[in-house]
N, C-alpha and C positions, 0 to 999 in steps of 0.2 A: 341482316340490318337491324339495329336496335330501334326502339320507338323514336328516340331523339333523332337518330340519323334519318329515319324515314320522314319525320316531320320537317326537318331542315331541307331535305330533298324536295319535299312538297312545296315548301315556301319558295325555293329557287325556281321550281318548274312553273309556279303560278297555276297549278292544277285547279280546275273549277270544282266546287262541291256545294252541297246544300247548306253546309255549316260554314259561315264566314270565319276567317282567321282573326283572332283578336290582336290588336296592335300591341307592340312591346310597351311596357310601362316606361315613362320618361321621368318618374319621380326622382328628383335629385337626392332625396334622403335615403333611397334604397341602395345599400352597399353593392358595388359591383363585385362579380365573382372573383375570388382571390386565385391567382395562379400560384403554382408551387414556388416557394421562396428559394432564391438562389444563395441565400446566406444562412449560415448556422447561427444559433442563438449567441448573442454577445457574451463573451467571457466575463466582462465587467457588469456589475449590477447597475441599475439606473442610478442608485445613490452615488456610486463612484463616478458615473458619467456626468452627473449634474454638477460635480465639483471641478470639472476641468474645462478647458477651452477648445480642445481639438478632439475629433472623433477618430476612432480606429477604423481599419478597413472593413471589419466585420460588423460595423454599426451603421444604421440607416440615418436616423435623425441626428443632427449636430447637437452638442450640449445646449446651445442657445435655443434651438427649436424644441428640444426635450423639455427645457424649463418652461417654455411658453405653453406647451401642451399640458404639463403638470399643473400650471397655474389655472388653465381653463378647466381642468377636471376638478380642482379644489374649489373653484368658484361655483360649480354646480351644487355642491352641498354646503355652501356658506350658510351658516345658521341665520344670518341676517336677511336672507332673501326668501321669498315665498316659494312654495312648491311649484307654482305656475312659472315663476321666473326661473327657478332651477331647471324645470323642464325645457324652457326656451333655450337656456344655455346648453343643455345636453343635446338638443336638436342641432345646434350649430356645430358641436363636436362631431355628431353623427354625419353631418354633411362633409366635414373635413376628412373624416375617416373614409367616406365613400370615394374620395378622390386620391387617397393615399395608396402607395404601392404595398404589395404584400410585406416587404421588409419593414416599411414604416408602420404598418398595422401591428407588427410584432412589438414595436416600441410602445404603442398605445396599451397593448395588453400588459406589457412589463410594468408600466407605470401604475396601472390599475391593481396589479398583483402586489407590487412591492411597497406602495405608498398609501394604501387604504386598508391595511389589515387592522384587526382589533388591537387595542392597546394591551400589550403583553403584561404589563405590571398590574393594570386594573383587572385583567382577566385572572391573574394568579391570586390577587387579593380576594376577589369574589369567589373563586373556587375554594380557597382555604376557608373562608367564612362559611360557605355552604357546607363544607365537609364537617366543620365544627358544630354547625347548627342542626345536623341530621338527628332526628329523634327528639328535638326540643320544640317549644312553641314558636321559636324564631325560624324554623325551617322554611316555611312558606315565603317569608320576606327575603331570606337568604337566596332562595331559588330565584325569586324575581330579580334580585340584583345580579345574579349570575347570568340569567337570560339577557338582561340589558347589556352586560359586559361582552356577551358573545356577538352582539349585533355590530358588525364592523362598519366603518365608513364606506367600505366597498359595497356593502349591501344597499346602503342609502343611495350611493351613486347610481347603481344599476336601476334602482326603483325610480330615480328621477328621469332616466332615459325613457321609461315606460309612460311618462306623463303625456307626452305628445302622441297623437294617433299613430304616427309612423314608427314610434319608438319600439313597439313589440317586434315589428318586422326587423328593425335594426339589430336588436339583441339576439334574435334567433339566427340571423345571418352571421353575426359576429361569432357566435359559438360554433357555427358550422365552419367558419374560417379557422377557429382556434383548435378544434379537436385533432386535426392531423399533426399538430405541432406539440402535443402534450408529451409524447414519448421522448422527444429530443430536449424538451425544456420543462423540467419538473417544477420550476418556479411558477408556472401558469396553472398548476393544479388547483390552487385555492380559488382563483377566478372562475375556473370551470365548475368547481363544486358549488359555488354560490349561484352561478347561473342555473345549474341543474336544480338546485333547491328552489329558487324562485319560480322556475318553469313548472315544477311539480305542483306548486300552489296555484299559479296563474292558469295552468291548463288542466286543473282538476276537472273531472267529468261533470261535476255539478255546474260548471260554467260553459260547457260545450253544448252545441246544438246538433242534433242528428237530423240530417237532411237527405232526402232522396235525390239522386242525380239521374236524370233521364234525358231522352233525346231533345226535349224542349228546354233543357237547361241552357244558360248562356254559353255561347261559343267559347268564350275564354275559359270557362270551367271545364268543358269537354276537352279543350286543348290540354289542360293540366292533367286530366286522366291519362291522355296519351303520353305525356312527358313523364309522369310519375309511375306508371304501371311497371312494377318491379318483378312480377312473376311470369306473366305470359305477354310478350310484346304485342301491342296493338299495331296491326300491319296496314290498315286502310280505314277510310271513313265507313265503309260497309261493315268492317269488323267492329268498330266501336258502336255503330248503330245496332248491330246484332247483340252486343253485350248490354245495351240499354233498352232493348225491346220491351214494350209494355206487357206483352203476353206472358212469357215465361222467364223473364230476366228482371233482376232488381240490382241496383247499385246504391249504396248508402255511404255517407261520409260524416265525420265529425268536423265541425267548424267552430272557430273561436270568434267572439265579437270584434276583437281587434284585428283579426285576419279574415274578414267576412267572406271573401271569395276564394279562399285558399283551403282546400281540404287538408286536414292534418293527417288523416288516415282514411282509407276507403276500402270497402269490401264489395266484391262482385259475387252475385248469387244466381244460381240456376235453379229453377223450379222444375222438378222431375218426378218420376213415379217410382224410382228406386235409387239406392246409393250408386253413384257413378264410379266406373272403374277405369276411365281414361279421359284425358283432356281433349282429344281430337273431336269426339262427338259434341262436346260442349261448345267448342269454338267453330263448329261447322255452320257456316251461314246458310246452307241449304237444308239443314235438318228441320224436320217437322216439329214445331213447338208443341209442348205439352200445355193443354188448357189449364190456366191457373186454378180453376174450380176443381180440376181432377188431380192436381199435383199433391203428392203425399210427402215429398221430401224436398228439403232446401239444402243445396250443396254450395258451401262457401269455397270457391275455387281460386280466388285471388284476394289477398289482403296486402295492401301496400302502404307503408309509412312514407310520407312525402317530405318531411322536414328533418334534414340531417342535424340541425341545431337542437332538436328536441330528443336526441338520443338519450335513453335512460328514463324518459318520461313515459310511463305505461298507461295507455288507455285502450289497447286492443281488446282486452277481455270485456270491458264495459261496452265497447262497440258491438261485439257479437251478442251480448245479452240484450242490448237495446234493439238490435235488428231482429232477434228472435221474437221479442215481445211485439214488435211492429208487424212482423209477418203473421204471427198467430192472430192478432186482431183482424188483419185483413183477410187471411185465409185459414179459417179454423180447421180445415182438413189436414193441414201440415202437421205431421206427427214426428218426423225424423229430421234431425239437424246434424249434418256431418260436413266434413271438408273433403276435398280432393287436393292433396298437398304434395309438394315436391319433398325430396329428402336430400337437401343440398350438401350435407357433410358426409354422406355414406361412402362414396368412392375413396375419399381421402382417408377416412377412418379404416376402411378395409385394407388399404395399402399398408397401413401400420400394424394391423391386428390379425391379418389372415393367418399368420403362423401360430397364433395362440388358439385359433379355432380348430386347427387340424387334429390335435390330440383328442378332441371330443367327437370325432367321427367313429361310427361303428365299423366293424371289419368289412361288412358288405359294401357300405358306401365308400370306404377308403379304397377298396379294390376297384370299384367302378370308376372313381375319379382318377385313380392311378393309371388305368388303362387308357382313359381319354386323353390325359395330359402327357403320357409316356414317361411316367416316373413312379416307382414303387419304393417307399410310400410317396404319395403326391407331395410336392413342395409348394410353398406359398408363391414363389416366383412363377412357377408354371401354371398354377391355378389362376393367378391374376392375369397372366398373359392370355389364358384360354377364355376367361369371362369377358374379355374385351369384345368378343363376338356375340355378346348376349342377345343382340337383336335377332340372331339366326337360330336360337335354341327353340326346339319344339317342347310341347307340354311335358314330355316324359324324360327330358334331358336331366341327368344327374347334376350337371353343372348349373342348370336353371334352379334345381331344388336347393343346391348348396348356396347359391346366391340369395335365394329367398330366406333361407335359414340365417344366413349372415345378416341380412337386413333386419330380420326379427330380433336378433341379438342386439344389433345396434340400437334399435328403437326401444327395446324393452329392458336392456340391461346396461347400456353404455351411459354412465353418469360421470360428470365432472363437478367436483365439489357438491355432490348431492343433487345436481340438476341434470336433465337430459343433455347429452353431448350435442345433439342436432339442434340448431337454432329454431327451426320451425316446430320441432317436437317440444322444445322448451316452452315455446309460446302456448301451444294448444294444451299440452299436459298441465302447464301451470294454470290454465283456465279451468281445469277439471275435466277435460275430455279424456277419452281412452283411445289407445291404438286399436283400431277395429279390423282393418284388412289391408294386406299388401296387394298391389295391382301390377302384374307383369305387363311391360310395354305400355304403362299408363301415360308416359310422355316420351314418344319416340323422336322428339326433336333433338338436334345436336346438343342443346343445352341440357336436356333431360338425360341423354346418354352420358354426357361428360360428368354430371353430378352424381347420378345414381344408377347408371346402366339402364335408364328408362323406367325404373321403378317409381311408383307413386304410392301414397298411403292415404287411407281414410281415417280421420279422427272423428269419433262419434261424440256428440254432445248430448249425453243422457241427462236431461235437466234435473232429474231427481237424485242423481248421484254425483253431481259436480263437486259438492263440498267433501264428500267421502273420498273421491279420487284425489283432490288436492291434499287432503290429510295423509293419504297413502304416500304421495310424492314427498311430503315433508319428512316422512320416515324412510325415504330412499327406495320406495316401491313404485313401479310404474304400472298404471292400470292398463291391462291389455285384454282383448277378447280371447275366447277359447281357440279361435283359428290361429291367432298369433302365438299363443302359448304352445300350441301343437307343433310349431316350427322351431322352437328353441332346441339347440343342441343339448345332448345329455351332459349333465355336470361331470367334469373330469375328476 
C-alpha cells in the first residue's frame, strides 16, 4: 500500500492518533487536480477557431467562449491598469480555470501560448541591430533593446498571476497540469519554458527558508510528509514519529514565502556511528537510537521533491549543503555525510546491456556462470533469468558477484549525454558526491527488488572534494571509491 492509499484508508477508518488530521483546503482559487484528458489537441490553432462560429468535436470551448477568455487574458496586461488591478483580474481567471474541465484548461494554455508571444518583427530587428553593434560603443544599448524585445506579453501575463497571494500556487499547479501534455502538443512548449524560467528565479535558494520538521510541527505539515514521501513509504503514525524522533533523526525542508506551509523538497536524516548498509535498520521503530552526542555520521536516506510543477528547478544540492552546515553547527562530532540511496534505473539498464558485459568476463568467471545458468558460454537471457533470485544468493555466489560488478559499471560508467544514466546518481554526483559503496540486500522490499535486485548505494559527500568531483563529471568521469573501482569489469 502506498503512503497515499494508507492515508486515505486511515481517513475512512477514522483511526485515532495523537496527531490530528488537517482538514482539506476549501480555497476556491486552488486548481482542482486535472484528470487525464479524453481529447487530443485540436488540429486548428486558436487563431483559426476565433474566426469561426462553430466548434469541432475535438475542441472544448466554443469560439464565443474562447474569445471571452482571450479578452479576459488580454485585460490582465492592459497597460492602462495598475499591477494590483491586473493581479485582481488574473485571480478571477484563476478561479474560472479551477472550475474548468481538463479539456477546457487546454484551451487556456493554447491561448496563452499562441497569442502572447514576443513580437517576431521587433525581435528580428533588435537581433539584427545587436549583431551589427557587436564590438562597437553601441553594443550595450543594442543588447538592452534585444533583452526588452525578448520579454513577451506572456511573461508579463504570468507575472500578473503571481501578484495575488494564491497566484504562485495557481501557477505551480497549472504547470503540473501542463507537463503531461507537452509531448502531444508542441505548441505548449513556449508556455512551459517561460513558467520554468520564472520559477527558476522565484524559487532561487536565496528566497527559500530551511526549516526543521519534527513531531511538534503542525499536523497538516506532517500529513504532507506522508503524502509526498517518494522513496520509502510511511506506513503508520509510529513510522512517521520514528523518522521525526528528536534523538537520532532529523528532517529538513525548503519553504517559499508564497507557499508557507508547503515543503518544496525535504530530506530525512539518520544520525548513526557508521555508514549504513541497509534501509531496514534505519526504519526499524524498535531499534536503539544512537545518542546525538556520539553520532559521527549523518545518513541522508530519503530526499523527496513535492511539487511536480517545479520540475527542472533545482534546489536539492543547496538543501544538502544547508543541512550539512546546520548539522555541523548543532553536532560538531559529525564528520561523515553520506546517503543510502536506491538505484532505480539499474534493472532496466541491465536488461538492455547485459549482453555487452559478457565479453568482459575472464575465463574463470565465464565458466562459473555458465555452469550455474546451464549455458556455455553464458547468455544474457539466462543470466537475467538467474539473477531474478538475487535475494537467495549467498556471499560467495558468482551470480551475486556478477550483479555487483554490473551495478558498479552502471553507476561508474553509464552516461547519457555526459551525465549519469541513473536519476538518483545524476542528482548526487552532480552535487559533487562520489559513489562510495554498493550494499547487497540494502532494500529487500518488493520495490527495491523490482528496481535494483535489492541493491542500494552510498554516495559520500566529501566536503573538501565536491568541486573537484563536479569538475570530473563535467569531463565525463564519475568519482568512485577504490571499492567501486575494484568491481569494474576488465576493459574489452
